[in-house]
ROPA-411969 format. One record per residue: residue number from 1; x, y negated, z negated of N, C-alpha, C in turn; chain. Coordinates in nm, 4 decimals, m for minus. Example, Ala and Ser with C-alpha at 12.3 -4.5 7.8 and 13.67 -1.06 7.14 Angstrom:
2
rec num:1&nxx:1.3190&nyy:0.5690&nzz:m0.7800&caxx:1.2300&cayy:0.4500&cazz:m0.7800&cxx:1.3200&cyy:0.3300&czz:m0.7800&cadena:A $
rec num:2&nxx:1.2850&nyy:0.2250&nzz:m0.7080&caxx:1.3670&cayy:0.1060&cazz:m0.7140&cxx:1.2900&cyy:m0.0030&czz:m0.7870&cadena:A $
This chain:
139
rec num:1&nxx:m1.5356&nyy:0.0951&nzz:1.6254&caxx:m1.4115&cayy:0.0209&cazz:1.6242&cxx:m1.3658&cyy:0.0021&czz:1.7678&cadena:A $
rec num:2&nxx:m1.3982&nyy:m0.1088&nzz:1.8234&caxx:m1.3717&cayy:m0.1361&cazz:1.9636&cxx:m1.2236&cyy:m0.1578&czz:1.9884&cadena:A $
rec num:3&nxx:m1.1740&nyy:m0.0878&nzz:2.0901&caxx:m1.0377&cayy:m0.1089&cazz:2.1381&cxx:m0.9331&cyy:m0.1038&czz:2.0275&cadena:A $
rec num:4&nxx:m0.9455&nyy:m0.0090&nzz:1.9394&caxx:m0.8481&cayy:0.0083&cazz:1.8324&cxx:m0.7446&cyy:0.1112&czz:1.8762&cadena:A $
rec num:5&nxx:m0.6170&nyy:0.0796&nzz:1.8550&caxx:m0.5118&cayy:0.1759&cazz:1.8818&cxx:m0.4412&cyy:0.2101&czz:1.7516&cadena:A $
rec num:6&nxx:m0.4063&nyy:0.3373&nzz:1.7378&caxx:m0.3344&cayy:0.3866&cazz:1.6209&cxx:m0.2095&cyy:0.4549&czz:1.6730&cadena:A $
rec num:7&nxx:m0.0935&nyy:0.3978&nzz:1.6384&caxx:0.0340&cayy:0.4487&cazz:1.6884&cxx:0.1315&cyy:0.4674&czz:1.5730&cadena:A $
rec num:8&nxx:0.2311&nyy:0.5545&nzz:1.5902&caxx:0.3343&cayy:0.5650&cazz:1.4869&cxx:0.4157&cyy:0.4358&czz:1.4819&cadena:A $
rec num:9&nxx:0.4708&nyy:0.4048&nzz:1.3652&caxx:0.5549&cayy:0.2848&cazz:1.3567&cxx:0.6807&cyy:0.2997&czz:1.4426&cadena:A $
rec num:10&nxx:0.7276&nyy:0.1876&nzz:1.4964&caxx:0.8553&cayy:0.1904&cazz:1.5686&cxx:0.9687&cyy:0.1943&czz:1.4655&cadena:A $
rec num:11&nxx:1.0922&nyy:0.2006&nzz:1.5112&caxx:1.2063&cayy:0.2133&cazz:1.4196&cxx:1.2156&cyy:0.0969&czz:1.3219&cadena:A $
rec num:12&nxx:1.1936&nyy:m0.0256&nzz:1.3701&caxx:1.2029&cayy:m0.1438&cazz:1.2828&cxx:1.0927&cyy:m0.1419&czz:1.1771&cadena:A $
rec num:13&nxx:0.9718&nyy:m0.1036&nzz:1.2163&caxx:0.8606&cayy:m0.0960&cazz:1.1198&cxx:0.8853&cyy:0.0132&czz:1.0172&cadena:A $
rec num:14&nxx:0.9345&nyy:0.1282&nzz:1.0625&caxx:0.9644&cayy:0.2380&cazz:0.9705&cxx:1.0739&cyy:0.1977&czz:0.8715&cadena:A $
rec num:15&nxx:1.1736&nyy:0.1231&nzz:0.9179&caxx:1.2805&cayy:0.0763&cazz:0.8295&cxx:1.2272&cyy:m0.0256&czz:0.7290&cadena:A $
rec num:16&nxx:1.1373&nyy:m0.1121&nzz:0.7708&caxx:1.0734&cayy:m0.2095&cazz:0.6806&cxx:0.9991&cyy:m0.1352&czz:0.5703&cadena:A $
rec num:17&nxx:0.9267&nyy:m0.0315&nzz:0.6058&caxx:0.8560&cayy:0.0490&cazz:0.5052&cxx:0.9583&cyy:0.1107&czz:0.4103&cadena:A $
rec num:18&nxx:1.0597&nyy:0.1785&nzz:0.4633&caxx:1.1604&cayy:0.2472&cazz:0.3799&cxx:1.2284&cyy:0.1515&czz:0.2830&cadena:A $
rec num:19&nxx:1.2681&nyy:0.0358&nzz:0.3319&caxx:1.3382&cayy:m0.0624&cazz:0.2479&cxx:1.2500&cyy:m0.1093&czz:0.1326&cadena:A $
rec num:20&nxx:1.1252&nyy:m0.1389&nzz:0.1617&caxx:1.0333&cayy:m0.1842&cazz:0.0572&cxx:1.0040&cyy:m0.0737&czz:m0.0431&cadena:A $
rec num:21&nxx:0.9814&nyy:0.0467&nzz:0.0058&caxx:0.9531&cayy:0.1596&cazz:m0.0831&cxx:1.0724&cyy:0.1855&czz:m0.1749&cadena:A $
rec num:22&nxx:1.1945&nyy:0.1801&nzz:m0.1196&caxx:1.3138&cayy:0.2025&cazz:m0.2015&cxx:1.3238&cyy:0.0992&czz:m0.3135&cadena:A $
rec num:23&nxx:1.2928&nyy:m0.0260&nzz:m0.2824&caxx:1.3001&cayy:m0.1297&cazz:m0.3850&cxx:1.2052&cyy:m0.1032&czz:m0.5009&cadena:A $
rec num:24&nxx:1.0838&nyy:m0.0629&nzz:m0.4715&caxx:0.9870&cayy:m0.0349&cazz:m0.5781&cxx:1.0259&cyy:0.0932&czz:m0.6516&cadena:A $
rec num:25&nxx:1.0725&nyy:0.1943&nzz:m0.5780&caxx:1.1166&cayy:0.3192&cazz:m0.6439&cxx:1.2305&cyy:0.2910&czz:m0.7410&cadena:A $
rec num:26&nxx:1.3238&nyy:0.2068&nzz:m0.7012&caxx:1.4350&cayy:0.1708&cazz:m0.7908&cxx:1.3824&cyy:0.0990&czz:m0.9138&cadena:A $
rec num:27&nxx:1.2915&nyy:0.0048&nzz:m0.8945&caxx:1.2336&cayy:m0.0673&cazz:m1.0080&cxx:1.1549&cyy:0.0264&czz:m1.0989&cadena:A $
rec num:28&nxx:1.1008&nyy:0.1332&nzz:m1.0405&caxx:1.0212&cayy:0.2300&cazz:m1.1170&cxx:1.1086&cyy:0.3391&czz:m1.1784&cadena:A $
rec num:29&nxx:1.2389&nyy:0.3259&nzz:m1.1654&caxx:1.3276&cayy:0.4290&cazz:m1.2177&cxx:1.3116&cyy:0.5611&czz:m1.1450&cadena:A $
rec num:30&nxx:1.2752&nyy:0.5536&nzz:m1.0180&caxx:1.2569&cayy:0.6735&cazz:m0.9373&cxx:1.1197&cyy:0.7363&czz:m0.9505&cadena:A $
rec num:31&nxx:1.0391&nyy:0.6884&nzz:m1.0432&caxx:0.9066&cayy:0.7465&cazz:m1.0685&cxx:0.7987&cyy:0.6575&czz:m1.0070&cadena:A $
rec num:32&nxx:0.7815&nyy:0.6682&nzz:m0.8766&caxx:0.6856&cayy:0.5822&cazz:m0.8073&cxx:0.5494&cyy:0.6512&czz:m0.7964&cadena:A $
rec num:33&nxx:0.4897&nyy:0.6770&nzz:m0.9118&caxx:0.3550&cayy:0.7331&cazz:m0.9157&cxx:0.2552&cyy:0.6176&czz:m0.9077&cadena:A $
rec num:34&nxx:0.1287&nyy:0.6466&nzz:m0.8756&caxx:0.0303&cayy:0.5377&cazz:m0.8766&cxx:0.0259&cyy:0.4646&czz:m1.0107&cadena:A $
rec num:35&nxx:0.0337&nyy:0.5378&nzz:m1.1209&caxx:0.0292&cayy:0.4740&cazz:m1.2538&cxx:0.1504&cyy:0.3834&czz:m1.2751&cadena:A $
rec num:36&nxx:0.2677&nyy:0.4299&nzz:m1.2361&caxx:0.3897&cayy:0.3512&cazz:m1.2555&cxx:0.3900&cyy:0.2277&czz:m1.1650&cadena:A $
rec num:37&nxx:0.3462&nyy:0.2449&nzz:m1.0406&caxx:0.3382&cayy:0.1297&cazz:m0.9502&cxx:0.2381&cyy:0.0292&czz:m1.0053&cadena:A $
rec num:38&nxx:0.1263&nyy:0.0776&nzz:m1.0601&caxx:0.0270&cayy:m0.0094&cazz:m1.1244&cxx:0.0902&cyy:m0.0910&czz:m1.2365&cadena:A $
rec num:39&nxx:0.1679&nyy:m0.0246&nzz:m1.3225&caxx:0.2332&cayy:m0.0935&cazz:m1.4351&cxx:0.3285&cyy:m0.2017&czz:m1.3850&cadena:A $
rec num:40&nxx:0.4102&nyy:m0.1651&nzz:m1.2875&caxx:0.5062&cayy:m0.2614&cazz:m1.2331&cxx:0.4359&cyy:m0.3800&czz:m1.1681&cadena:A $
rec num:41&nxx:0.3308&nyy:m0.3519&nzz:m1.0912&caxx:0.2569&cayy:m0.4599&cazz:m1.0264&cxx:0.1962&cyy:m0.5533&czz:m1.1313&cadena:A $
rec num:42&nxx:0.1330&nyy:m0.4954&nzz:m1.2338&caxx:0.0701&cayy:m0.5779&cazz:m1.3376&cxx:0.1739&cyy:m0.6664&czz:m1.4071&cadena:A $
rec num:43&nxx:0.2907&nyy:m0.6095&nzz:m1.4366&caxx:0.3970&cayy:m0.6879&cazz:m1.5000&cxx:0.4455&cyy:m0.7997&czz:m1.4101&cadena:A $
rec num:44&nxx:0.4682&nyy:m0.7674&nzz:m1.2829&caxx:0.5115&cayy:m0.8699&cazz:m1.1882&cxx:0.4054&cyy:m0.9785&czz:m1.1754&cadena:A $
rec num:45&nxx:0.2788&nyy:m0.9385&nzz:m1.1591&caxx:0.1722&cayy:m1.0363&cazz:m1.1389&cxx:0.1589&cyy:m1.1283&czz:m1.2600&cadena:A $
rec num:46&nxx:0.1617&nyy:m1.0720&nzz:m1.3797&caxx:0.1497&cayy:m1.1549&cazz:m1.5006&cxx:0.2642&cyy:m1.2543&czz:m1.5106&cadena:A $
rec num:47&nxx:0.3852&nyy:m1.2086&nzz:m1.4799&caxx:0.5015&cayy:m1.2974&cazz:m1.4828&cxx:0.4887&cyy:m1.4062&czz:m1.3762&cadena:A $
rec num:48&nxx:0.4492&nyy:m1.3677&nzz:m1.2570&caxx:0.4343&cayy:m1.4626&cazz:m1.1465&cxx:0.3269&cyy:m1.5660&czz:m1.1807&cadena:A $
rec num:49&nxx:0.2109&nyy:m1.5209&nzz:m1.2291&caxx:0.0984&cayy:m1.6104&cazz:m1.2576&cxx:0.1276&cyy:m1.7050&czz:m1.3747&cadena:A $
rec num:50&nxx:0.2166&nyy:m1.6634&nzz:m1.4652&caxx:0.2479&cayy:m1.7455&cazz:m1.5826&cxx:0.3393&cyy:m1.8634&czz:m1.5479&cadena:A $
rec num:51&nxx:0.4024&nyy:m1.8591&nzz:m1.4324&caxx:0.4917&cayy:m1.9677&cazz:m1.3931&cxx:0.4106&cyy:m2.0865&czz:m1.3426&cadena:A $
rec num:52&nxx:0.4629&nyy:m2.2073&nzz:m1.3636&caxx:0.3959&cayy:m2.3227&cazz:m1.3029&cxx:0.3871&cyy:m2.3027&czz:m1.1517&cadena:A $
rec num:53&nxx:0.2777&nyy:m2.3468&nzz:m1.0945&caxx:0.2522&cayy:m2.3224&cazz:m0.9527&cxx:0.3685&cyy:m2.3643&czz:m0.8635&cadena:A $
rec num:54&nxx:0.4300&nyy:m2.4770&nzz:m0.8941&caxx:0.5385&cayy:m2.5262&cazz:m0.8083&cxx:0.6653&cyy:m2.4416&czz:m0.8196&cadena:A $
rec num:55&nxx:0.6760&nyy:m2.3582&nzz:m0.9242&caxx:0.7940&cayy:m2.2735&cazz:m0.9436&cxx:0.7751&cyy:m2.1306&czz:m0.8922&cadena:A $
rec num:56&nxx:0.6555&nyy:m2.0973&nzz:m0.8481&caxx:0.6276&cayy:m1.9602&cazz:m0.8056&cxx:0.6918&cyy:m1.9288&czz:m0.6709&cadena:A $
rec num:57&nxx:0.7482&nyy:m1.8086&nzz:m0.6628&caxx:0.7995&cayy:m1.7587&cazz:m0.5355&cxx:0.6816&cyy:m1.7207&czz:m0.4470&cadena:A $
rec num:58&nxx:0.7058&nyy:m1.7141&nzz:m0.3178&caxx:0.6063&cayy:m1.6636&cazz:m0.2237&cxx:0.5718&cyy:m1.5206&czz:m0.2661&cadena:A $
rec num:59&nxx:0.4454&nyy:m1.4913&nzz:m0.2941&caxx:0.4106&cayy:m1.3579&cazz:m0.3425&cxx:0.4058&cyy:m1.2514&czz:m0.2332&cadena:A $
rec num:60&nxx:0.4020&nyy:m1.2917&nzz:m0.1073&caxx:0.3808&cayy:m1.1948&cazz:0.0009&cxx:0.4844&cyy:m1.0835&czz:0.0099&cadena:A $
rec num:61&nxx:0.6134&nyy:m1.1105&nzz:m0.0073&caxx:0.7080&cayy:m0.9985&cazz:m0.0037&cxx:0.6794&cyy:m0.8935&czz:m0.1118&cadena:A $
rec num:62&nxx:0.6401&nyy:m0.9369&nzz:m0.2307&caxx:0.6102&cayy:m0.8407&cazz:m0.3377&cxx:0.4775&cyy:m0.7699&czz:m0.3126&cadena:A $
rec num:63&nxx:0.3793&nyy:m0.8414&nzz:m0.2619&caxx:0.2513&cayy:m0.7788&cazz:m0.2269&cxx:0.2760&cyy:m0.6680&czz:m0.1248&cadena:A $
rec num:64&nxx:0.3554&nyy:m0.6978&nzz:m0.0227&caxx:0.3882&cayy:m0.5969&cazz:0.0779&cxx:0.4636&cyy:m0.4802&czz:0.0162&cadena:A $
rec num:65&nxx:0.5613&nyy:m0.5086&nzz:m0.0682&caxx:0.6421&cayy:m0.4014&cazz:m0.1279&cxx:0.5554&cyy:m0.3082&czz:m0.2122&cadena:A $
rec num:66&nxx:0.4694&nyy:m0.3643&nzz:m0.2962&caxx:0.3819&cayy:m0.2793&cazz:m0.3781&cxx:0.2844&cyy:m0.2016&czz:m0.2902&cadena:A $
rec num:67&nxx:0.2311&nyy:m0.2671&nzz:m0.1879&caxx:0.1393&cayy:m0.1980&cazz:m0.0980&cxx:0.2070&cyy:m0.0844&czz:m0.0240&cadena:A $
rec num:68&nxx:0.3272&nyy:m0.1088&nzz:0.0252&caxx:0.3993&cayy:m0.0056&cazz:0.0989&cxx:0.4395&cyy:0.1097&czz:0.0075&cadena:A $
rec num:69&nxx:0.4777&nyy:0.0799&nzz:m0.1157&caxx:0.5107&cayy:0.1870&cazz:m0.2108&cxx:0.3875&cyy:0.2721&czz:m0.2394&cadena:A $
rec num:70&nxx:0.2721&nyy:0.2075&nzz:m0.2544&caxx:0.1475&cayy:0.2810&cazz:m0.2749&cxx:0.1158&cyy:0.3651&czz:m0.1515&cadena:A $
rec num:71&nxx:0.1323&nyy:0.3092&nzz:m0.0346&caxx:0.1095&cayy:0.3828&cazz:0.0886&cxx:0.1987&cyy:0.5054&czz:0.0987&cadena:A $
rec num:72&nxx:0.3239&nyy:0.4917&nzz:0.0536&caxx:0.4152&cayy:0.6055&cazz:0.0586&cxx:0.3678&cyy:0.7172&czz:m0.0329&cadena:A $
rec num:73&nxx:0.3066&nyy:0.6830&nzz:m0.1466&caxx:0.2487&cayy:0.7857&cazz:m0.2334&cxx:0.1376&cyy:0.8599&czz:m0.1581&cadena:A $
rec num:74&nxx:0.0554&nyy:0.7868&nzz:m0.0844&caxx:m0.0507&cayy:0.8503&cazz:m0.0062&cxx:0.0083&cyy:0.9434&czz:0.0990&cadena:A $
rec num:75&nxx:0.1162&nyy:0.9017&nzz:0.1610&caxx:0.1840&cayy:0.9844&cazz:0.2609&cxx:0.2417&cyy:1.1096&czz:0.1940&cadena:A $
rec num:76&nxx:0.3143&nyy:1.0911&nzz:0.0838&caxx:0.3831&cayy:1.2022&cazz:0.0175&cxx:0.2865&cyy:1.2997&czz:m0.0498&cadena:A $
rec num:77&nxx:0.1847&nyy:1.2471&nzz:m0.1155&caxx:0.0964&cayy:1.3315&cazz:m0.1960&cxx:m0.0236&cyy:1.3862&czz:m0.1194&cadena:A $
rec num:78&nxx:m0.0721&nyy:1.3122&nzz:m0.0204&caxx:m0.1967&cayy:1.3501&cazz:0.0463&cxx:m0.1775&cyy:1.3916&czz:0.1920&cadena:A $
rec num:79&nxx:m0.0536&nyy:1.3913&nzz:0.2379&caxx:m0.0274&cayy:1.4355&cazz:0.3739&cxx:m0.0770&cyy:1.3406&czz:0.4811&cadena:A $
rec num:80&nxx:m0.0838&nyy:1.2125&nzz:0.4479&caxx:m0.1201&cayy:1.1125&cazz:0.5482&cxx:0.0071&cyy:1.0671&czz:0.6193&cadena:A $
rec num:81&nxx:m0.0084&nyy:0.9919&nzz:0.7253&caxx:0.1055&cayy:0.9440&cazz:0.8041&cxx:0.1004&cyy:0.7930&czz:0.8166&cadena:A $
rec num:82&nxx:0.2185&nyy:0.7321&nzz:0.8250&caxx:0.2251&cayy:0.5891&cazz:0.8527&cxx:0.1766&cyy:0.5651&czz:0.9945&cadena:A $
rec num:83&nxx:0.1091&nyy:0.4542&nzz:1.0143&caxx:0.0576&cayy:0.4175&cazz:1.1459&cxx:0.0565&cyy:0.2663&czz:1.1595&cadena:A $
rec num:84&nxx:0.0569&nyy:0.2224&nzz:1.2833&caxx:0.0383&cayy:0.0808&cazz:1.3150&cxx:m0.0935&cyy:0.0728&czz:1.3908&cadena:A $
rec num:85&nxx:m0.1857&nyy:m0.0038&nzz:1.3342&caxx:m0.3204&cayy:m0.0139&cazz:1.3893&cxx:m0.3363&cyy:m0.1518&czz:1.4522&cadena:A $
rec num:86&nxx:m0.3779&nyy:m0.1523&nzz:1.5772&caxx:m0.4006&cayy:m0.2769&cazz:1.6494&cxx:m0.5452&cyy:m0.2799&czz:1.6955&cadena:A $
rec num:87&nxx:m0.6104&nyy:m0.3929&nzz:1.6700&caxx:m0.7467&cayy:m0.4142&cazz:1.7198&cxx:m0.7610&cyy:m0.5613&czz:1.7570&cadena:A $
rec num:88&nxx:m0.8825&nyy:m0.6031&nzz:1.7822&caxx:m0.9017&cayy:m0.7414&cazz:1.8278&cxx:m0.8625&cyy:m0.8453&czz:1.7227&cadena:A $
rec num:89&nxx:m0.8452&nyy:m0.8032&nzz:1.5964&caxx:m0.8095&cayy:m0.8962&cazz:1.4897&cxx:m0.6590&cyy:m0.9055&czz:1.4671&cadena:A $
rec num:90&nxx:m0.5826&nyy:m0.8112&nzz:1.5232&caxx:m0.4389&cayy:m0.8148&cazz:1.5049&cxx:m0.3808&cyy:m0.6764&czz:1.4844&cadena:A $
rec num:91&nxx:m0.2610&nyy:m0.6736&nzz:1.4251&caxx:m0.1875&cayy:m0.5500&cazz:1.4034&cxx:m0.1500&cyy:m0.5405&czz:1.2563&cadena:A $
rec num:92&nxx:m0.1715&nyy:m0.4220&nzz:1.1989&caxx:m0.1389&cayy:m0.3999&cazz:1.0577&cxx:m0.0809&cyy:m0.2616&czz:1.0385&cadena:A $
rec num:93&nxx:0.0028&nyy:m0.2503&nzz:0.9365&caxx:0.0553&cayy:m0.1201&cazz:0.8959&cxx:m0.0516&cyy:m0.0500&czz:0.8118&cadena:A $
rec num:94&nxx:m0.0615&nyy:0.0801&nzz:0.8296&caxx:m0.1634&cayy:0.1577&cazz:0.7593&cxx:m0.1120&cyy:0.2987&czz:0.7353&cadena:A $
rec num:95&nxx:m0.1895&nyy:0.3743&nzz:0.6594&caxx:m0.1702&cayy:0.5191&cazz:0.6556&cxx:m0.2949&cyy:0.5799&czz:0.7164&cadena:A $
rec num:96&nxx:m0.2745&nyy:0.6904&nzz:0.7873&caxx:m0.3802&cayy:0.7488&cazz:0.8684&cxx:m0.3792&cyy:0.8993&czz:0.8471&cadena:A $
rec num:97&nxx:m0.4974&nyy:0.9591&nzz:0.8482&caxx:m0.5036&cayy:1.1033&cazz:0.8341&cxx:m0.6297&cyy:1.1614&czz:0.8930&cadena:A $
rec num:98&nxx:m0.6248&nyy:1.2914&nzz:0.9080&caxx:m0.7382&cayy:1.3686&cazz:0.9585&cxx:m0.7792&cyy:1.4693&czz:0.8513&cadena:A $
rec num:99&nxx:m0.9004&nyy:1.5177&nzz:0.8546&caxx:m1.0060&cayy:1.4817&cazz:0.9485&cxx:m1.0703&cyy:1.3491&czz:0.9111&cadena:A $
rec num:100&nxx:m1.1508&nyy:1.3001&nzz:0.9992&caxx:m1.2300&cayy:1.1813&cazz:0.9701&cxx:m1.1649&cyy:1.0500&czz:1.0060&cadena:A $
rec num:101&nxx:m1.0470&nyy:1.0549&nzz:1.0713&caxx:m0.9789&cayy:0.9306&cazz:1.1066&cxx:m0.9672&cyy:0.8365&czz:0.9876&cadena:A $
rec num:102&nxx:m0.9285&nyy:0.8898&nzz:0.8735&caxx:m0.9125&cayy:0.8110&cazz:0.7518&cxx:m0.8032&cyy:0.7071&czz:0.7727&cadena:A $
rec num:103&nxx:m0.8342&nyy:0.5820&nzz:0.7423&caxx:m0.7377&cayy:0.4723&cazz:0.7513&cxx:m0.7375&cyy:0.3955&czz:0.6204&cadena:A $
rec num:104&nxx:m0.6180&nyy:0.3719&nzz:0.5680&caxx:m0.6004&cayy:0.2884&cazz:0.4496&cxx:m0.4923&cyy:0.1871&czz:0.4846&cadena:A $
rec num:105&nxx:m0.5171&nyy:0.0620&nzz:0.4515&caxx:m0.4225&cayy:m0.0469&cazz:0.4795&cxx:m0.3630&cyy:m0.0937&czz:0.3461&cadena:A $
rec num:106&nxx:m0.2570&nyy:m0.0260&nzz:0.2965&caxx:m0.2084&cayy:m0.0538&cazz:0.1608&cxx:m0.1647&cyy:m0.1976&czz:0.1328&cadena:A $
rec num:107&nxx:m0.0862&nyy:m0.2646&nzz:0.2185&caxx:m0.0518&cayy:m0.4033&cazz:0.1854&cxx:m0.1762&cyy:m0.4930&czz:0.1782&cadena:A $
rec num:108&nxx:m0.2722&nyy:m0.4706&nzz:0.2681&caxx:m0.3956&cayy:m0.5481&cazz:0.2665&cxx:m0.4762&cyy:m0.5192&czz:0.1405&cadena:A $
rec num:109&nxx:m0.4776&nyy:m0.3927&nzz:0.0989&caxx:m0.5472&cayy:m0.3516&cazz:m0.0231&cxx:m0.4928&cyy:m0.4301&czz:m0.1432&cadena:A $
rec num:110&nxx:m0.3601&nyy:m0.4391&nzz:m0.1530&caxx:m0.2982&cayy:m0.5136&cazz:m0.2637&cxx:m0.3250&cyy:m0.6629&czz:m0.2485&cadena:A $
rec num:111&nxx:m0.3154&nyy:m0.7159&nzz:m0.1264&caxx:m0.3350&cayy:m0.8601&cazz:m0.1047&cxx:m0.4740&cyy:m0.9053&czz:m0.1472&cadena:A $
rec num:112&nxx:m0.5759&nyy:m0.8272&nzz:m0.1144&caxx:m0.7124&cayy:m0.8659&cazz:m0.1516&cxx:m0.7291&cyy:m0.8712&czz:m0.3025&cadena:A $
rec num:113&nxx:m0.6690&nyy:m0.7767&nzz:m0.3736&caxx:m0.6816&cayy:m0.7757&cazz:m0.5191&cxx:m0.5929&cyy:m0.8822&czz:m0.5832&cadena:A $
rec num:114&nxx:m0.4802&nyy:m0.9129&nzz:m0.5197&caxx:m0.3955&cayy:m1.0228&cazz:m0.5659&cxx:m0.4760&cyy:m1.1523&czz:m0.5645&cadena:A $
rec num:115&nxx:m0.5474&nyy:m1.1760&nzz:m0.4540&caxx:m0.6267&cayy:m1.2989&cazz:m0.4414&cxx:m0.7309&cyy:m1.3105&czz:m0.5514&cadena:A $
rec num:116&nxx:m0.7810&nyy:m1.1981&nzz:m0.6005&caxx:m0.8820&cayy:m1.1978&cazz:m0.7064&cxx:m0.8202&cyy:m1.1896&czz:m0.8457&cadena:A $
rec num:117&nxx:m0.6877&nyy:m1.1802&nzz:m0.8526&caxx:m0.6191&cayy:m1.1725&cazz:m0.9810&cxx:m0.6345&cyy:m1.0378&czz:m1.0501&cadena:A $
rec num:118&nxx:m0.6637&nyy:m0.9341&nzz:m0.9745&caxx:m0.6831&cayy:m0.8008&cazz:m1.0326&cxx:m0.5498&cyy:m0.7300&czz:m1.0541&cadena:A $
rec num:119&nxx:m0.5458&nyy:m0.6496&nzz:m1.1588&caxx:m0.4336&cayy:m0.5588&cazz:m1.1823&cxx:m0.4921&cyy:m0.4234&czz:m1.2222&cadena:A $
rec num:120&nxx:m0.4065&nyy:m0.3236&nzz:m1.2314&caxx:m0.4457&cayy:m0.1871&cazz:m1.2717&cxx:m0.5551&cyy:m0.1298&czz:m1.1828&cadena:A $
rec num:121&nxx:m0.5358&nyy:m0.1407&nzz:m1.0532&caxx:m0.6332&cayy:m0.0893&cazz:m0.9566&cxx:m0.5767&cyy:0.0244&czz:m0.8715&cadena:A $
rec num:122&nxx:m0.4455&nyy:0.0382&nzz:m0.8640&caxx:m0.3873&cayy:0.1354&cazz:m0.7726&cxx:m0.4148&cyy:0.2798&czz:m0.8136&cadena:A $
rec num:123&nxx:m0.4016&nyy:0.3102&nzz:m0.9416&caxx:m0.4258&cayy:0.4485&cazz:m0.9843&cxx:m0.5705&cyy:0.4908&czz:m0.9597&cadena:A $
rec num:124&nxx:m0.6723&nyy:0.4092&nzz:m0.9977&caxx:m0.8099&cayy:0.4503&cazz:m0.9665&cxx:m0.8361&cyy:0.4630&czz:m0.8162&cadena:A $
rec num:125&nxx:m0.7800&nyy:0.3741&nzz:m0.7374&caxx:m0.7985&cayy:0.3823&cazz:m0.5924&cxx:m0.7326&cyy:0.5096&czz:m0.5393&cadena:A $
rec num:126&nxx:m0.6143&nyy:0.5414&nzz:m0.5907&caxx:m0.5472&cayy:0.6645&cazz:m0.5481&cxx:m0.6378&cyy:0.7853&czz:m0.5725&cadena:A $
rec num:127&nxx:m0.6946&nyy:0.7949&nzz:m0.6912&caxx:m0.7803&cayy:0.9101&cazz:m0.7231&cxx:m0.9031&cyy:0.9140&czz:m0.6323&cadena:A $
rec num:128&nxx:m0.9587&nyy:0.7985&nzz:m0.6002&caxx:m1.0727&cayy:0.7935&cazz:m0.5088&cxx:m1.0363&cyy:0.8403&czz:m0.3693&cadena:A $
rec num:129&nxx:m0.9206&nyy:0.7954&nzz:m0.3203&caxx:m0.8754&cayy:0.8374&cazz:m0.1876&cxx:m0.8436&cyy:0.9867&czz:m0.1882&cadena:A $
rec num:130&nxx:m0.7770&nyy:1.0341&nzz:m0.2927&caxx:m0.7430&cayy:1.1763&cazz:m0.3019&cxx:m0.8695&cyy:1.2619&czz:m0.2993&cadena:A $
rec num:131&nxx:m0.9722&nyy:1.2173&nzz:m0.3705&caxx:m1.0990&cayy:1.2910&cazz:m0.3716&cxx:m1.1626&cyy:1.2904&czz:m0.2326&cadena:A $
rec num:132&nxx:m1.1613&nyy:1.1753&nzz:m0.1675&caxx:m1.2181&cayy:1.1652&cazz:m0.0326&cxx:m1.1432&cyy:1.2554&czz:0.0651&cadena:A $
rec num:133&nxx:m1.0107&nyy:1.2578&nzz:0.0571&caxx:m0.9310&cayy:1.3422&cazz:0.1452&cxx:m0.9631&cyy:1.4893&czz:0.1197&cadena:A $
rec num:134&nxx:m0.9719&nyy:1.5281&nzz:m0.0079&caxx:m1.0035&cayy:1.6667&cazz:m0.0415&cxx:m1.1408&cyy:1.7056&czz:0.0138&cadena:A $
rec num:135&nxx:m1.2377&nyy:1.6173&nzz:m0.0004&caxx:m1.3729&cayy:1.6460&cazz:0.0512&cxx:m1.3717&cyy:1.6584&czz:0.2037&cadena:A $
rec num:136&nxx:m1.3012&nyy:1.5677&nzz:0.2711&caxx:m1.2943&cayy:1.5727&cazz:0.4174&cxx:m1.2256&cyy:1.6994&czz:0.4662&cadena:A $
rec num:137&nxx:m1.1287&nyy:1.7460&nzz:0.3888&caxx:m1.0550&cayy:1.8669&cazz:0.4269&cxx:m1.1207&cyy:1.9939&czz:0.3737&cadena:A $
rec num:138&nxx:m1.2293&nyy:1.9778&nzz:0.2996&caxx:m1.3015&cayy:2.0934&cazz:0.2486&cxx:m1.2279&cyy:2.1721&czz:0.1432&cadena:A $
rec num:139&nxx:m1.1456&nyy:2.1008&nzz:0.0638&caxx:m1.0720&cayy:2.1724&cazz:m0.0412&cxx:m1.1030&cyy:2.1154&czz:m0.1772&cadena:A $
């Protein structure tokens, strides 16, 4: 990874994460588990996709919100940290952890699956990441 920098989010980025996470937590009734976030995302996506194309809202704010809420679960449950990663392709929000320089880009993860029309992917991905983290940490 040539010329990649990993830094903590600045105050504005951290506030953007907090605001988005709070919105999804409120929608989840305070239960922002991977399964609950999956359910909410699937419901939102089905509703969004069912609308005529010209009536659809820009999906990016919701994609970011679901991704950031998922990222917060990784931070809270797996001991990862929010990070801002910059490389030759640009700058993205991520979660980062050791050992192994583990990087997950939650909004990007959701965006790629949104483009493919996938739902119910967050809980399985969470379990895969949790297993990888446990293996890297030798527990």
